[in-house]
SETIDO-236555 format. One record per residue: residue number from 1; residue in one letter; x, y, z of N, C-alpha, C in turn. Coordinates in steps of 0.02 Angstrom, whole numbers, plus 50000, padded with zeros to 5 digits. Example, Ala and Ser with C-alpha at 12.3 -4.5 7.8 and 13.67 -1.06 7.14 Angstrom:
% residues 2
1_a_50660_49716_50390_50615_49775_50390_50660_49835_50390
2_s_50642_49888_50354_50684_49947_50357_50645_50002_50394
END
This chain:
% residues 111
1_m_44937_56563_52008_44902_56508_52039_44945_56444_52032
2_n_44953_56408_52086_44991_56345_52086_44944_56287_52070
3_t_44966_56243_52027_44926_56185_52009_44963_56122_52031
4_c_44927_56077_52061_44956_56014_52084_44920_55958_52048
5_l_44958_55916_52015_44930_55860_51978_44947_55796_52016
6_v_44896_55759_52034_44906_55697_52071_44877_55640_52029
7_n_44915_55589_52019_44891_55530_51983_44872_55476_52034
8_f_44815_55447_52022_44792_55391_52063_44787_55330_52019
9_y_44809_55274_52044_44805_55212_52006_44762_55163_52046
10_w_44716_55132_52013_44673_55081_52044_44695_55014_52016
11_f_44704_54966_52060_44722_54899_52039_44664_54853_52058
12_v_44644_54813_52011_44592_54764_52024_44625_54696_52025
13_i_44615_54660_52079_44643_54593_52086_44585_54544_52085
14_l_44586_54501_52036_44532_54453_52028_44554_54384_52052
15_t_44509_54352_52087_44521_54283_52106_44472_54241_52067
16_k_44497_54196_52027_44452_54156_51987_44475_54084_51986
17_e_44427_54040_51983_44440_53969_51980_44393_53941_51928
18_k_44419_53906_51880_44375_53879_51828_44397_53809_51809
19_s_44352_53776_51778_44365_53709_51753_44357_53711_51678
20_i_44388_53664_51642_44380_53662_51570_44307_53653_51552
21_n_44272_53611_51588_44201_53602_51577_44165_53652_51622
22_s_44141_53707_51592_44112_53761_51631_44043_53744_51660
23_d_44015_53686_51641_43950_53667_51668_43955_53638_51738
24_t_44014_53617_51758_44023_53588_51824_44077_53626_51861
25_p_44070_53635_51927_44121_53671_51964_44185_53630_51967
26_s_44240_53665_51975_44305_53631_51979_44307_53586_52041
27_s_44336_53527_52034_44344_53482_52091_44413_53489_52121
28_i_44446_53544_52106_44512_53559_52132_44509_53623_52172
29_t_44533_53622_52234_44535_53684_52274_44607_53703_52287
30_i_44620_53768_52286_44687_53795_52297_44682_53848_52350
31_s_44722_53841_52403_44720_53889_52458_44791_53903_52483
32_l_44795_53951_52527_44859_53975_52553_44854_53981_52628
33_r_44907_53961_52664_44907_53970_52737_44978_53983_52761
34_p_44991_54023_52810_44945_54075_52834_44946_54133_52786
35_n_44903_54179_52796_44905_54241_52756_44879_54296_52800
36_s_44919_54334_52827_44983_54360_52805_45041_54317_52832
37_v_45099_54322_52797_45155_54278_52812_45214_54317_52839
38_k_45255_54283_52879_45316_54314_52904_45378_54282_52873
39_s_45383_54216_52878_45444_54183_52853_45430_54123_52809
40_a_45370_54094_52812_45355_54035_52772_45280_54030_52761
41_f_45261_53996_52708_45190_53984_52694_45182_53920_52655
42_d_45120_53894_52654_45103_53834_52617_45050_53850_52565
43_i_45057_53820_52506_45004_53820_52456_44974_53750_52459
44_i_44909_53747_52469_44875_53682_52474_44832_53673_52412
45_i_44845_53619_52376_44806_53603_52316_44773_53535_52329
46_n_44707_53535_52335_44669_53474_52344_44642_53453_52276
47_n_44670_53399_52250_44655_53375_52183_44615_53311_52187
48_t_44553_53312_52164_44512_53251_52165_44507_53219_52096
49_q_44545_53246_52048_44541_53220_51980_44597_53170_51967
50_q_44647_53189_51930_44702_53145_51912_44768_53181_51922
51_k_44822_53144_51924_44888_53173_51930_44900_53220_51872
52_q_44927_53280_51886_44939_53329_51834_44994_53378_51855
53_t_45009_53425_51813_45062_53474_51826_45031_53541_51843
54_a_45062_53576_51891_45041_53643_51909_45098_53691_51892
55_q_45080_53746_51861_45128_53799_51846_45116_53854_51898
56_l_45167_53867_51940_45161_53915_51994_45205_53975_51981
57_s_45179_54034_51995_45222_54094_51992_45200_54141_52047
58_i_45249_54175_52077_45236_54224_52129_45274_54287_52109
59_a_45238_54343_52106_45269_54407_52086_45253_54459_52139
60_n_45300_54507_52148_45288_54562_52194_45243_54614_52161
61_a_45228_54667_52196_45182_54718_52171_45208_54753_52109
62_q_45274_54753_52099_45304_54783_52039_45306_54734_51980
63_g_45285_54672_51990_45283_54623_51937_45346_54580_51933
64_r_45393_54590_51978_45455_54550_51977_45439_54480_52004
65_i_45458_54430_51965_45444_54360_51983_45493_54337_52038
66_s_45464_54313_52094_45504_54285_52148_45512_54210_52140
67_i_45459_54177_52117_45458_54104_52108_45422_54089_52043
68_s_45450_54045_52003_45417_54020_51942_45439_53948_51933
69_e_45392_53903_51938_45410_53832_51933_45350_53789_51914
70_n_45365_53729_51891_45314_53678_51878_45320_53626_51932
71_r_45262_53603_51958_45261_53552_52009_45212_53497_51990
72_a_45229_53435_52006_45183_53379_51997_45131_53381_52053
73_i_45068_53374_52034_45013_53375_52082_44980_53306_52080
74_n_44982_53272_52137_44952_53206_52143_44879_53212_52161
75_v_44842_53157_52156_44773_53154_52180_44776_53158_52256
76_g_44732_53199_52285_44731_53208_52358_44758_53277_52376
77_n_44777_53283_52440_44803_53347_52465_44877_53354_52448
78_n_44895_53408_52418_44965_53424_52402_44983_53487_52440
79_i_45034_53484_52482_45056_53542_52521_45125_53562_52496
80_l_45128_53622_52467_45190_53649_52441_45214_53704_52488
81_s_45272_53694_52519_45298_53741_52569_45351_53786_52539
82_y_45349_53849_52558_45397_53899_52533_45424_53942_52590
83_n_45488_53959_52586_45520_54004_52633_45521_54073_52602
84_c_45496_54122_52637_45495_54191_52611_45527_54239_52661
85_a_45569_54214_52705_45600_54255_52757_45641_54313_52728
86_n_45672_54303_52670_45714_54355_52642_45677_54401_52593
87_w_45611_54392_52586_45571_54436_52543_45558_54502_52578
88_a_45553_54556_52540_45534_54621_52567_45460_54619_52587
89_s_45442_54658_52636_45371_54663_52656_45331_54692_52598
90_g_45269_54670_52592_45226_54697_52540_45177_54646_52514
91_l_45147_54663_52458_45096_54621_52427_45127_54581_52370
92_y_45111_54517_52366_45133_54473_52313_45072_54438_52283
93_m_45077_54418_52220_45023_54381_52188_45047_54311_52171
94_l_45008_54263_52193_45019_54192_52176_44973_54175_52118
95_k_45000_54146_52066_44961_54123_52009_44974_54049_52000
96_v_44920_54009_52000_44924_53937_51990_44884_53919_51928
97_v_44915_53883_51882_44881_53859_51822_44893_53784_51818
98_l_44840_53745_51820_44845_53672_51817_44836_53649_51745
99_a_44861_53590_51730_44858_53562_51663_44787_53554_51638
100_d_44738_53545_51683_44668_53536_51662_44633_53603_51647
101_g_44670_53659_51655_44641_53724_51641_44619_53763_51702
102_t_44620_53731_51760_44602_53766_51822_44654_53821_51835
103_r_44629_53881_51850_44672_53939_51865_44649_53971_51929
104_k_44697_53996_51968_44680_54033_52028_44735_54083_52042
105_e_44714_54142_52064_44760_54193_52085_44743_54212_52157
106_l_44795_54216_52199_44786_54233_52269_44835_54287_52289
107_k_44815_54330_52334_44860_54381_52361_44898_54351_52420
108_i_44961_54368_52425_45002_54350_52483_45026_54416_52514
109_v_45013_54424_52579_45036_54483_52614_45095_54463_52656
110_k_45154_54490_52640_45215_54476_52677_45227_54531_52727
111_q_45232_54512_52791_45244_54561_52845_45317_54577_52852
END
């Protein structure tokens, strides 16, 4: 009798946004446009609090970091533009951590 063993892996991707004060919702929104992307995309951070630092990282499905940097985030709309034309097609994870404790993870689909 022939036996075939197949492994299946399930990945759970969580999107979460929190504030240091958990009694009030975060007054900072983080979004991505467009999604899915071909050659470039924008990360939009709308900050209604105070000027602070954002730690950004983007990793492919294998966990290899494509981008890792700190950016100054001003009060108001902040548009951070990135070129991804030379990236391989696939799924990437964007992780944003702000100095006030706000965290968000978003999926990026590269065509």
